[in-house]
Structure formats: structure tokens, C-alpha cells
DRENDREN-827545 format. One line per field, with one value per residue (C-alpha): chain; residue number from 1; z, x, y. Coordinates in Angstrom, 2 decimals, decimal comma. Each point is the difference from the previous one (the first is absolute). Layout:
<sites>
cadena A;...
num NUM;...
w Z;...
u X;...
v Y;...
</sites>
This chain:
<sites>
cadena A;A;A;A;A;A;A;A;A;A;A;A;A;A;A;A;A;A;A;A;A;A;A;A;A;A;A;A;A;A;A;A;A;A;A;A;A;A;A;A;A;A;A;A;A;A;A;A;A;A;A;A;A;A;A;A;A;A;A;A;A;A;A;A;A;A;A;A;A;A;A;A;A;A;A;A;A;A;A;A;A;A;A;A;A;A;A;A;A;A;A;A;A;A;A;A;A;A;A;A;A;A;A;A;A;A;A;A;A;A;A;A;A;A;A;A;A;A;A;A;A;A;A;A;A;A;A;A;A;A;A;A;A;A;A;A;A;A;A;A;A;A;A;A;A;A;A;A;A;A;A;A;A;A;A;A;A;A;A;A;A;A;A;A;A;A;A;A;A;A;A;A;A;A;A;A;A;A;A;A;A;A;A;A;A;A;A;A;A;A;A;A;A;A;A;A;A;A;A;A;A;A;A;A;A;A;A;A;A;A;A;A;A;A;A;A;A;A;A;A;A;A;A;A;A;A;A;A;A;A;A;A;A;A;A;A;A;A;A;A;A;A;A;A;A;A;A;A;A;A;A;A;A;A;A;A;A;A;A;A;A;A;A;A;A;A;A;A;A;A;A;A;A;A;A;A;A;A;A;A;A;A;A;A;A;A;A;A;A;A;A;A;A;A;A;A;A;A;A;A;A;A;A;A;A;A;A;A;A;A;A;A;A;A;A;A;A;A;A;A;A;A;A;A;A;A;A;A;A;A;A;A;A;A;A;A;A;A;A;A;A;A;A;A;A;A;A;A;A;A;A;A;A;A;A;A;A;A;A;A;A;A;A;A;A;A;A;A;A;A;A;A;A;A;A;A;A;A;A;A;A;A;A;A
num 1;2;3;4;5;6;7;8;9;10;11;12;13;14;15;16;17;18;19;20;21;22;23;24;25;26;27;28;29;30;31;32;33;34;35;36;37;38;39;40;41;42;43;44;45;46;47;48;49;50;51;52;53;54;55;56;57;58;59;60;61;62;63;64;65;66;67;68;69;70;71;72;73;74;75;76;77;78;79;80;81;82;83;84;85;86;87;88;89;90;91;92;93;94;95;96;97;98;99;100;101;102;103;104;105;106;107;108;109;110;111;112;113;114;115;116;117;118;119;120;121;122;123;124;125;126;127;128;129;130;131;132;133;134;135;136;137;138;139;140;141;142;143;144;145;146;147;148;149;150;151;152;153;154;155;156;157;158;159;160;161;162;163;164;165;166;167;168;169;170;171;172;173;174;175;176;177;178;179;180;181;182;183;184;185;186;187;188;189;190;191;192;193;194;195;196;197;198;199;200;201;202;203;204;205;206;207;208;209;210;211;212;213;214;215;216;217;218;219;220;221;222;223;224;225;226;227;228;229;230;231;232;233;234;235;236;237;238;239;240;241;242;243;244;245;246;247;248;249;250;251;252;253;254;255;256;257;258;259;260;261;262;263;264;265;266;267;268;269;270;271;272;273;274;275;276;277;278;279;280;281;282;283;284;285;286;287;288;289;290;291;292;293;294;295;296;297;298;299;300;301;302;303;304;305;306;307;308;309;310;311;312;313;314;315;316;317;318;319;320;321;322;323;324;325;326;327;328;329;330;331;332;333;334;335;336;337;338;339;340;341;342;343;344;345;346;347;348;349;350;351;352;353;354;355;356;357;358;359;360;361;362;363;364;365;366;367;368;369;370;371;372;373;374;375;376;377;378;379;380;381;382;383;384
w -207,86;-2,93;-3,37;-2,67;-2,26;-3,42;-2,56;-2,28;-2,10;-3,70;-0,05;-2,79;-1,17;0,74;1,94;0,65;3,47;2,09;3,53;2,14;3,02;16,61;1,13;-0,37;-3,04;-3,33;0,54;0,16;-3,03;-3,27;-1,71;1,98;-2,05;1,13;3,15;1,98;3,69;1,97;-1,47;0,75;-3,57;1,12;3,00;-0,69;2,03;-0,19;1,80;1,65;2,56;-2,04;1,64;-2,66;-1,71;-3,13;-3,57;-0,42;-3,47;1,38;2,37;-2,04;-0,02;3,74;0,87;0,42;1,51;3,26;2,02;3,57;2,24;-2,76;0,24;-2,27;-0,40;-0,93;-2,24;-0,98;-3,08;1,15;-2,21;-0,44;-2,56;0,95;0,01;1,81;3,96;2,36;1,83;3,06;0,20;0,60;3,04;-1,71;1,82;-1,23;0,61;-0,66;-0,24;-1,22;-3,12;-0,71;-3,45;-2,16;2,27;-1,73;1,25;3,04;0,80;3,26;1,56;-0,82;1,70;3,07;0,20;2,00;1,71;1,06;-0,34;3,64;-0,55;-2,22;1,36;-1,36;-2,78;1,35;-1,96;-0,19;2,06;-2,08;2,99;0,91;-3,48;1,17;3,61;0,62;-0,57;-3,69;-0,67;-1,62;2,40;-0,29;-1,41;1,59;-2,63;-0,56;1,42;-0,05;-2,02;0,84;-0,14;-2,50;-3,67;-1,39;2,61;0,09;0,73;0,82;-1,64;2,55;-0,52;0,51;-1,20;-2,23;-2,26;-1,00;-1,29;-2,43;2,26;-0,02;1,92;-0,24;0,57;0,78;0,10;1,60;0,10;0,45;-1,88;1,10;0,60;-0,28;1,92;2,37;0,07;3,20;-1,29;-3,50;1,83;2,37;-2,70;-2,09;2,70;1,55;-3,20;-1,22;-3,91;-0,01;0,28;0,05;-3,58;0,71;1,90;-1,72;-0,04;-2,04;0,14;-1,46;0,04;1,12;-1,52;2,22;-1,60;-2,20;2,48;-1,70;0,96;3,55;0,12;-1,29;2,49;3,12;-0,90;-0,24;3,46;1,49;0,55;-2,82;-0,37;1,00;-2,88;-2,76;-2,24;-0,77;-3,71;-2,31;-0,89;-3,55;1,37;1,93;-1,90;-0,34;2,34;-1,41;-0,36;-0,52;-3,66;-1,19;-1,91;-2,15;-2,03;-0,37;-3,30;-0,51;-3,21;-2,19;-2,76;-2,65;-0,67;-2,12;2,66;-1,50;2,34;0,13;0,36;2,59;2,91;3,38;2,56;3,60;3,66;2,52;1,41;-3,08;-1,22;-3,85;-1,79;-2,87;-1,53;0,53;-2,35;-0,85;-0,02;2,27;-0,86;2,80;-0,14;2,92;-0,42;2,45;-1,07;-1,51;1,09;3,60;-0,42;1,96;-0,73;3,22;1,15;1,33;1,79;-1,77;0,84;3,63;-0,18;-1,70;-3,03;-1,13;-3,09;-1,28;-0,49;-1,33;1,73;-2,00;0,36;0,89;-0,15;1,59;-0,84;2,13;-0,48;1,82;-2,81;-3,97;-1,78;-0,67;-3,11;2,06;3,54;-0,01;-1,90;-0,06;-1,81;0,97;-1,73;1,46;-2,19;0,49;-1,12;2,14;-1,55;1,75;-0,25;2,51;0,82;0,47;3,88;0,21;1,65;-2,04;-3,52;1,64;2,92;3,24;-0,04;-3,58;1,67;-0,58;1,08;-1,54;1,78;-1,41;1,92;-1,50;1,51;-1,19;0,32;3,57;2,88;-1,59;-0,52;-0,89;-0,92;-1,79;-0,03;-1,47;0,10;-3,17;-0,22;-2,57;-1,93;-2,80;-3,48;-0,81;2,83;-1,48
u -27,42;1,88;-0,81;-1,40;2,79;1,18;-0,37;2,77;-2,38;-0,47;-3,67;-2,21;-0,67;1,80;3,30;1,98;0,67;-3,04;0,27;-2,85;1,13;23,68;1,40;1,99;2,23;-0,47;2,90;-2,09;-2,11;1,04;-1,54;0,76;-2,70;-2,77;-1,70;-1,54;0,52;1,09;2,79;1,51;0,51;1,42;0,44;-0,54;1,62;-1,67;0,70;-3,17;1,48;2,61;2,25;-1,03;-3,54;-0,26;-0,98;-3,77;0,77;2,24;-2,77;-0,26;3,84;0,93;3,72;1,41;3,13;-0,19;1,91;0,80;-3,05;-2,44;-2,93;-0,24;-2,89;0,84;-2,61;0,54;-1,93;-0,99;-2,12;-1,56;-1,83;-3,07;1,26;2,19;-0,38;-0,32;3,26;-1,99;-1,88;3,33;2,52;3,12;3,16;2,51;3,44;2,63;3,80;2,70;1,46;3,80;1,05;0,68;-2,19;-2,61;-3,71;-0,37;3,65;-0,61;-2,65;1,75;3,19;-1,87;-1,50;-0,71;-2,60;-3,55;-2,92;0,43;3,52;-0,87;-0,39;-2,73;1,24;-0,03;-0,64;3,21;-0,14;1,04;0,78;2,57;1,38;3,58;-0,39;2,23;2,92;0,47;-0,70;-3,00;-2,46;0,39;-3,03;-0,96;-0,01;-1,67;-3,36;-3,59;-2,09;-3,39;-2,34;-2,61;-0,82;1,15;1,91;1,34;3,91;2,01;3,34;2,82;3,11;3,35;3,61;-1,01;-2,02;3,08;2,02;-2,67;-1,80;-3,62;-2,60;-0,95;-3,70;-1,00;-3,75;-0,87;-3,50;-2,10;-3,13;-3,74;-0,44;3,85;3,31;-0,28;1,85;2,07;0,97;1,08;2,04;1,66;1,11;1,44;1,61;1,61;1,94;-1,89;0,04;-2,66;-2,78;-3,81;-1,30;-2,84;1,53;0,24;3,52;1,14;2,86;0,04;2,77;-0,94;2,54;0,62;0,51;0,66;2,85;0,58;-3,77;0,76;3,06;-1,88;-2,97;2,45;1,68;-3,44;-1,02;3,36;1,58;2,53;1,65;3,66;2,28;-2,27;-0,36;-3,58;-0,58;-1,43;-3,68;0,84;2,16;-2,88;-1,52;-3,49;-0,96;-1,12;-3,63;-2,43;-1,12;-3,73;-2,24;-1,87;-2,20;-0,91;-1,70;-1,47;-1,50;-0,04;2,44;-0,63;2,24;2,31;0,34;-2,46;-2,03;-3,92;-2,00;1,02;2,20;-1,48;1,38;-0,31;0,73;1,87;-2,27;-2,51;-1,74;0,02;-1,45;1,58;-0,68;1,87;2,76;0,36;3,15;-0,29;2,45;1,23;1,60;1,38;1,16;2,55;1,20;3,30;0,38;-0,02;3,14;2,93;3,73;2,00;3,52;2,15;3,44;3,08;3,73;-0,77;-2,41;2,18;-2,12;-3,28;-1,53;-3,59;-2,64;-3,40;-2,76;-1,59;-3,26;-0,25;-3,47;-0,71;-3,16;-1,99;-3,00;-2,24;-0,99;0,71;3,22;2,00;1,85;2,93;0,76;1,74;0,06;2,38;-2,03;-1,99;-2,96;0,20;-1,63;-1,24;-2,36;-2,10;-0,95;-3,28;0,71;1,36;3,83;2,36;-0,28;-3,82;-1,93;-3,16;-1,24;-1,86;1,00;-1,69;-3,51;0,99;2,11;3,77;2,07;2,86;2,50;2,82;2,70;2,20;3,28;2,20;3,42;0,67;-2,46;-3,13;-2,76;-3,76;-2,72;-3,28;-2,32;-3,28;-2,41;-1,18;-3,14;0,25;-3,07;-1,44;0,91;-3,76;-1,00;-1,28
v 107,35;-1,44;1,36;-2,23;-1,57;1,53;-2,55;-0,90;-1,98;1,46;1,26;-1,10;3,65;3,10;0,24;-3,18;0,93;1,12;1,25;-1,56;1,63;-12,82;-4,57;3,14;-0,60;-1,65;-2,25;-3,07;0,78;-1,45;2,97;3,16;1,85;-2,19;1,05;-3,04;1,32;3,07;1,85;3,51;1,45;3,34;2,60;3,61;2,88;3,17;3,17;1,18;2,47;2,13;2,66;2,51;0,25;-1,93;1,13;-0,94;-1,08;-2,77;-1,38;-3,14;-0,53;0,08;-0,20;-3,58;1,42;1,82;2,51;-0,52;1,34;-0,76;-2,56;-2,80;-2,19;-3,69;-1,63;-3,83;-1,17;-3,73;-2,18;-3,52;-1,61;1,73;3,52;2,51;-0,43;3,09;0,40;1,28;-3,25;-1,78;-0,35;1,41;0,94;2,82;0,35;2,51;-0,36;2,24;-1,10;0,89;1,13;-3,38;-2,10;-2,03;-0,19;-2,15;0,26;2,26;-2,01;-3,14;1,15;0,72;-3,65;-1,88;2,17;0,18;2,43;0,76;0,92;2,79;3,48;2,19;2,46;3,54;3,25;2,27;3,09;2,99;2,00;-2,61;-0,10;0,58;-0,70;3,02;-2,29;0,48;-3,60;-1,44;-2,13;-3,62;-2,11;-3,11;-2,80;-2,34;1,24;-0,82;2,46;-1,33;-3,06;1,17;-0,27;3,41;1,69;3,46;0,39;3,05;0,04;0,11;1,95;-1,46;0,12;-2,97;2,62;1,93;-3,03;-0,78;-2,61;-0,95;-1,73;-3,72;-0,46;-3,64;-1,19;-3,23;-1,28;-3,20;-0,53;-1,03;-3,72;-0,48;0,53;3,03;3,00;-0,65;-3,37;1,46;2,75;-2,63;-2,27;2,73;2,09;-3,24;-0,14;-3,23;-0,62;-2,55;2,44;-0,71;0,07;2,21;2,62;3,57;1,30;3,29;2,41;3,38;2,74;3,61;2,42;2,73;3,61;1,82;0,94;3,39;0,91;-1,08;2,25;2,82;-0,39;-0,51;3,20;1,64;-0,87;0,95;-3,39;-0,52;-3,20;0,06;-1,14;0,64;3,08;1,16;-0,28;2,46;-0,25;-1,39;-2,74;-1,56;-2,83;-1,07;-2,87;-3,38;-0,21;-2,87;-0,37;0,36;-2,26;2,70;-2,61;-3,52;-1,20;-3,69;-1,47;-3,20;-0,77;-2,77;-3,00;2,29;2,62;2,48;2,05;-1,10;3,21;2,72;-0,34;0,92;2,17;-1,37;0,88;-1,96;-2,93;0,17;-3,13;-0,81;-2,83;-2,07;-3,34;-3,16;-0,49;3,64;1,90;3,26;2,84;2,30;3,27;2,03;3,58;1,55;3,42;0,08;3,62;-1,47;-1,80;1,80;0,64;-0,51;0,22;-2,97;0,69;-1,36;0,03;-0,13;2,75;2,51;0,33;-1,16;-1,84;0,61;-2,58;-0,30;-2,05;-2,80;-1,74;-3,57;-1,54;-3,40;-2,02;-2,88;-1,53;-2,65;-2,21;-0,13;0,75;3,01;1,24;1,60;0,20;3,46;3,27;3,05;2,61;3,07;-1,78;-3,52;-2,59;-3,59;-2,70;-2,25;-3,26;-1,15;-3,76;-2,46;0,45;-2,76;0,43;0,79;-2,75;0,76;0,89;2,98;2,33;-0,70;1,66;0,94;2,92;0,69;2,97;1,76;2,17;2,36;1,49;2,86;1,31;2,99;-1,64;1,38;-0,34;1,57;-2,57;-0,04;-2,64;-1,07;-2,83;-0,90;-2,91;-2,01;-2,29;-2,67;-0,49;-2,39;1,35;-0,32;2,49;3,35
</sites>
């Protein structure tokens, strides 16, 4: 059962805040921050079957980058005007395809078109015992291939020569929506190479980085199957894998016309319901720990040397009604204001059933991603 809403209305006495407890893309929307139909806002790759035991302290920061033979769970963040959709309630198709270095997303699958779902073989889990096949050559990977037809599938990362030339895996999700175009039609239109695609289909592409390669070389040597042509690195030369960012705390409260806070901000959890008066300004603050930002290396000079880079947060905001102060943020504490008044593209002066939703997606500059959402009930100003 849903808890009672936290009210953002100033109390007459006491504290001012009293707890009372994807069509696929935004191309056709004049305002890409306004959610009025099904949208895929993100796809999260999380290693759930690691080769080596993970530090329990990192349980809330699963790896976004995976080694061959590791199991990755693919989770889409699909929303509409009424809230997030359960991926497992949808008919979703997932396709994997090997991306060569320098190729952009969707280049691999597009190069294989035209094709059909029936043309796609099932993706096969790699066999560690046949790592080299006795021939001194890496096994070939079938690409593209069908991962699964389900909402949040598991995918075992393959091993191929593409891994050792800084290649990655392109993950494509295709889905129909209830009372709309079915998944088979959505897939047929896309895979045939058509450009005039149904507006209500869900299409999304995500890159899965395979690595760190240094860790793979160490593990292969540990299991007695060293990779020919590669030197096993020293432990200190093995970089940390890319991990998904955290959202440690979200606070909401009211501010006046001058931007000054009215009362105390309220800490909320994902999916919480809060109340605020029509015409008010709600301030939202989202914290992602700065210490989670990782330093990583990128190859330069044809791989002869490396440059160090620092991850940076990039937050994106979406709503179903009202106006936003800003659409993006790039700070560990992401800040925004939600004006509870009819926006330029809102049809009504109040949200449907007086309920509106806000969605927030944070990325780390690589492949890590996380998200948050909450619901807001608009009430009349005189409500106590």
C-alpha cells in the first residue's frame, strides 16, 4: 500500500513541512522534458554474476562495465504520464551486436539490415573451457544475436577478438506498448531498414563496455589460459571497472517568489507522494556522492600511451505537467525548481487527477546511470 503523502504546505503552527506519511523517442515532442506518452529514459547495465566476489560495500554501485563470462542484467527505465512502467509487463526484444572501435551506437545493427527477428540466432554464453579451442585463436562471436524477449533479461558477455581492440557491445531494445503497435511490427519495421517508424514503438540503444581488459588478462592467466600476444599486467596496472552512480538522498521543499526556502526540506524515497499547493514552487535537490566519481584512462597515440580523465555527473529532469527551472545539471548536488502552474504545452490548468510526476536520470560521463522519480499531488492553497 502507498504511504500517505508528505505535505509541502506550510503548517499553521510548528514546522513548515509536516510529514503525513517509450513512442520511443522524444523527436516528435516540441518539449523533450515533458512526458505525455511512453518514453525510454535510460537503460542500466549491472553486473549481477561477477567472475570474482564483489566488495559488499559496493553492492549499491554495481559494475556497468563487464568482463567476458560475466552475467549482466539489463534494466530499462520506461515511463509515461502516470509513472514508471514495469519492464516485465511489456513485450520487449533485446539484441546484441559487436561494435568496433570508432563505431557509433546503432552502427552495428544497421550494417546488418535488412533482417528479421527470425534471422537472429540466440546469443550463446561463452565456454571458458574452449577459450582458445586448442588453436591459439579466440572464439568467434555470433553478431548480431537475440538476447531474450523479456523485460529485464540477463546477458552473459561473450569473448571475441573484438574485446581486445577496445570494441564494445551494442544493446538494442525494441518494444510495443499496450493498446498500440505490437512488438513484432515494431521490430519488423526497424530491422527492415525503414525510416518512417511507428510513433508509439519503444526503441533504445545502450553501449556495454567490455573490460577492464587488464583484469581479463589476469584472470585468464590465473585459470591457466593466457591470451596469446598479451602480457599479463601487474596488479597495480589493473584499472577499476566503471560502476553505476548512486543517488544518496533526495530532498523536496517549498521556496517563495524570491527563491528563499519556506520551512524545512523533506527527504523522500523513490516513488513517494508529496503534496504542494497549485502555483507554488517546489525545490528539489538530488545528491550523488562526489567521491563516487572515478578516474579512468583512455588510450592515445594509437594505444601507445594513456590520458587520465575524471568522470562528471550529468543529470536530466523530466516531468508530466508544470514548468522546470532547468532541464539539466552537472553537479554532485543536482538542483532544480518545479513551478506548479500550467506550462506552455500543458492542456489543463491542473494535472490529470491532480497528480503529476517528476523523473530524474543521472549519468557519470561513461556508461553508468541511475534514476529517481516521485509523485506530486496538487492541492488548493487553503488546504491545511
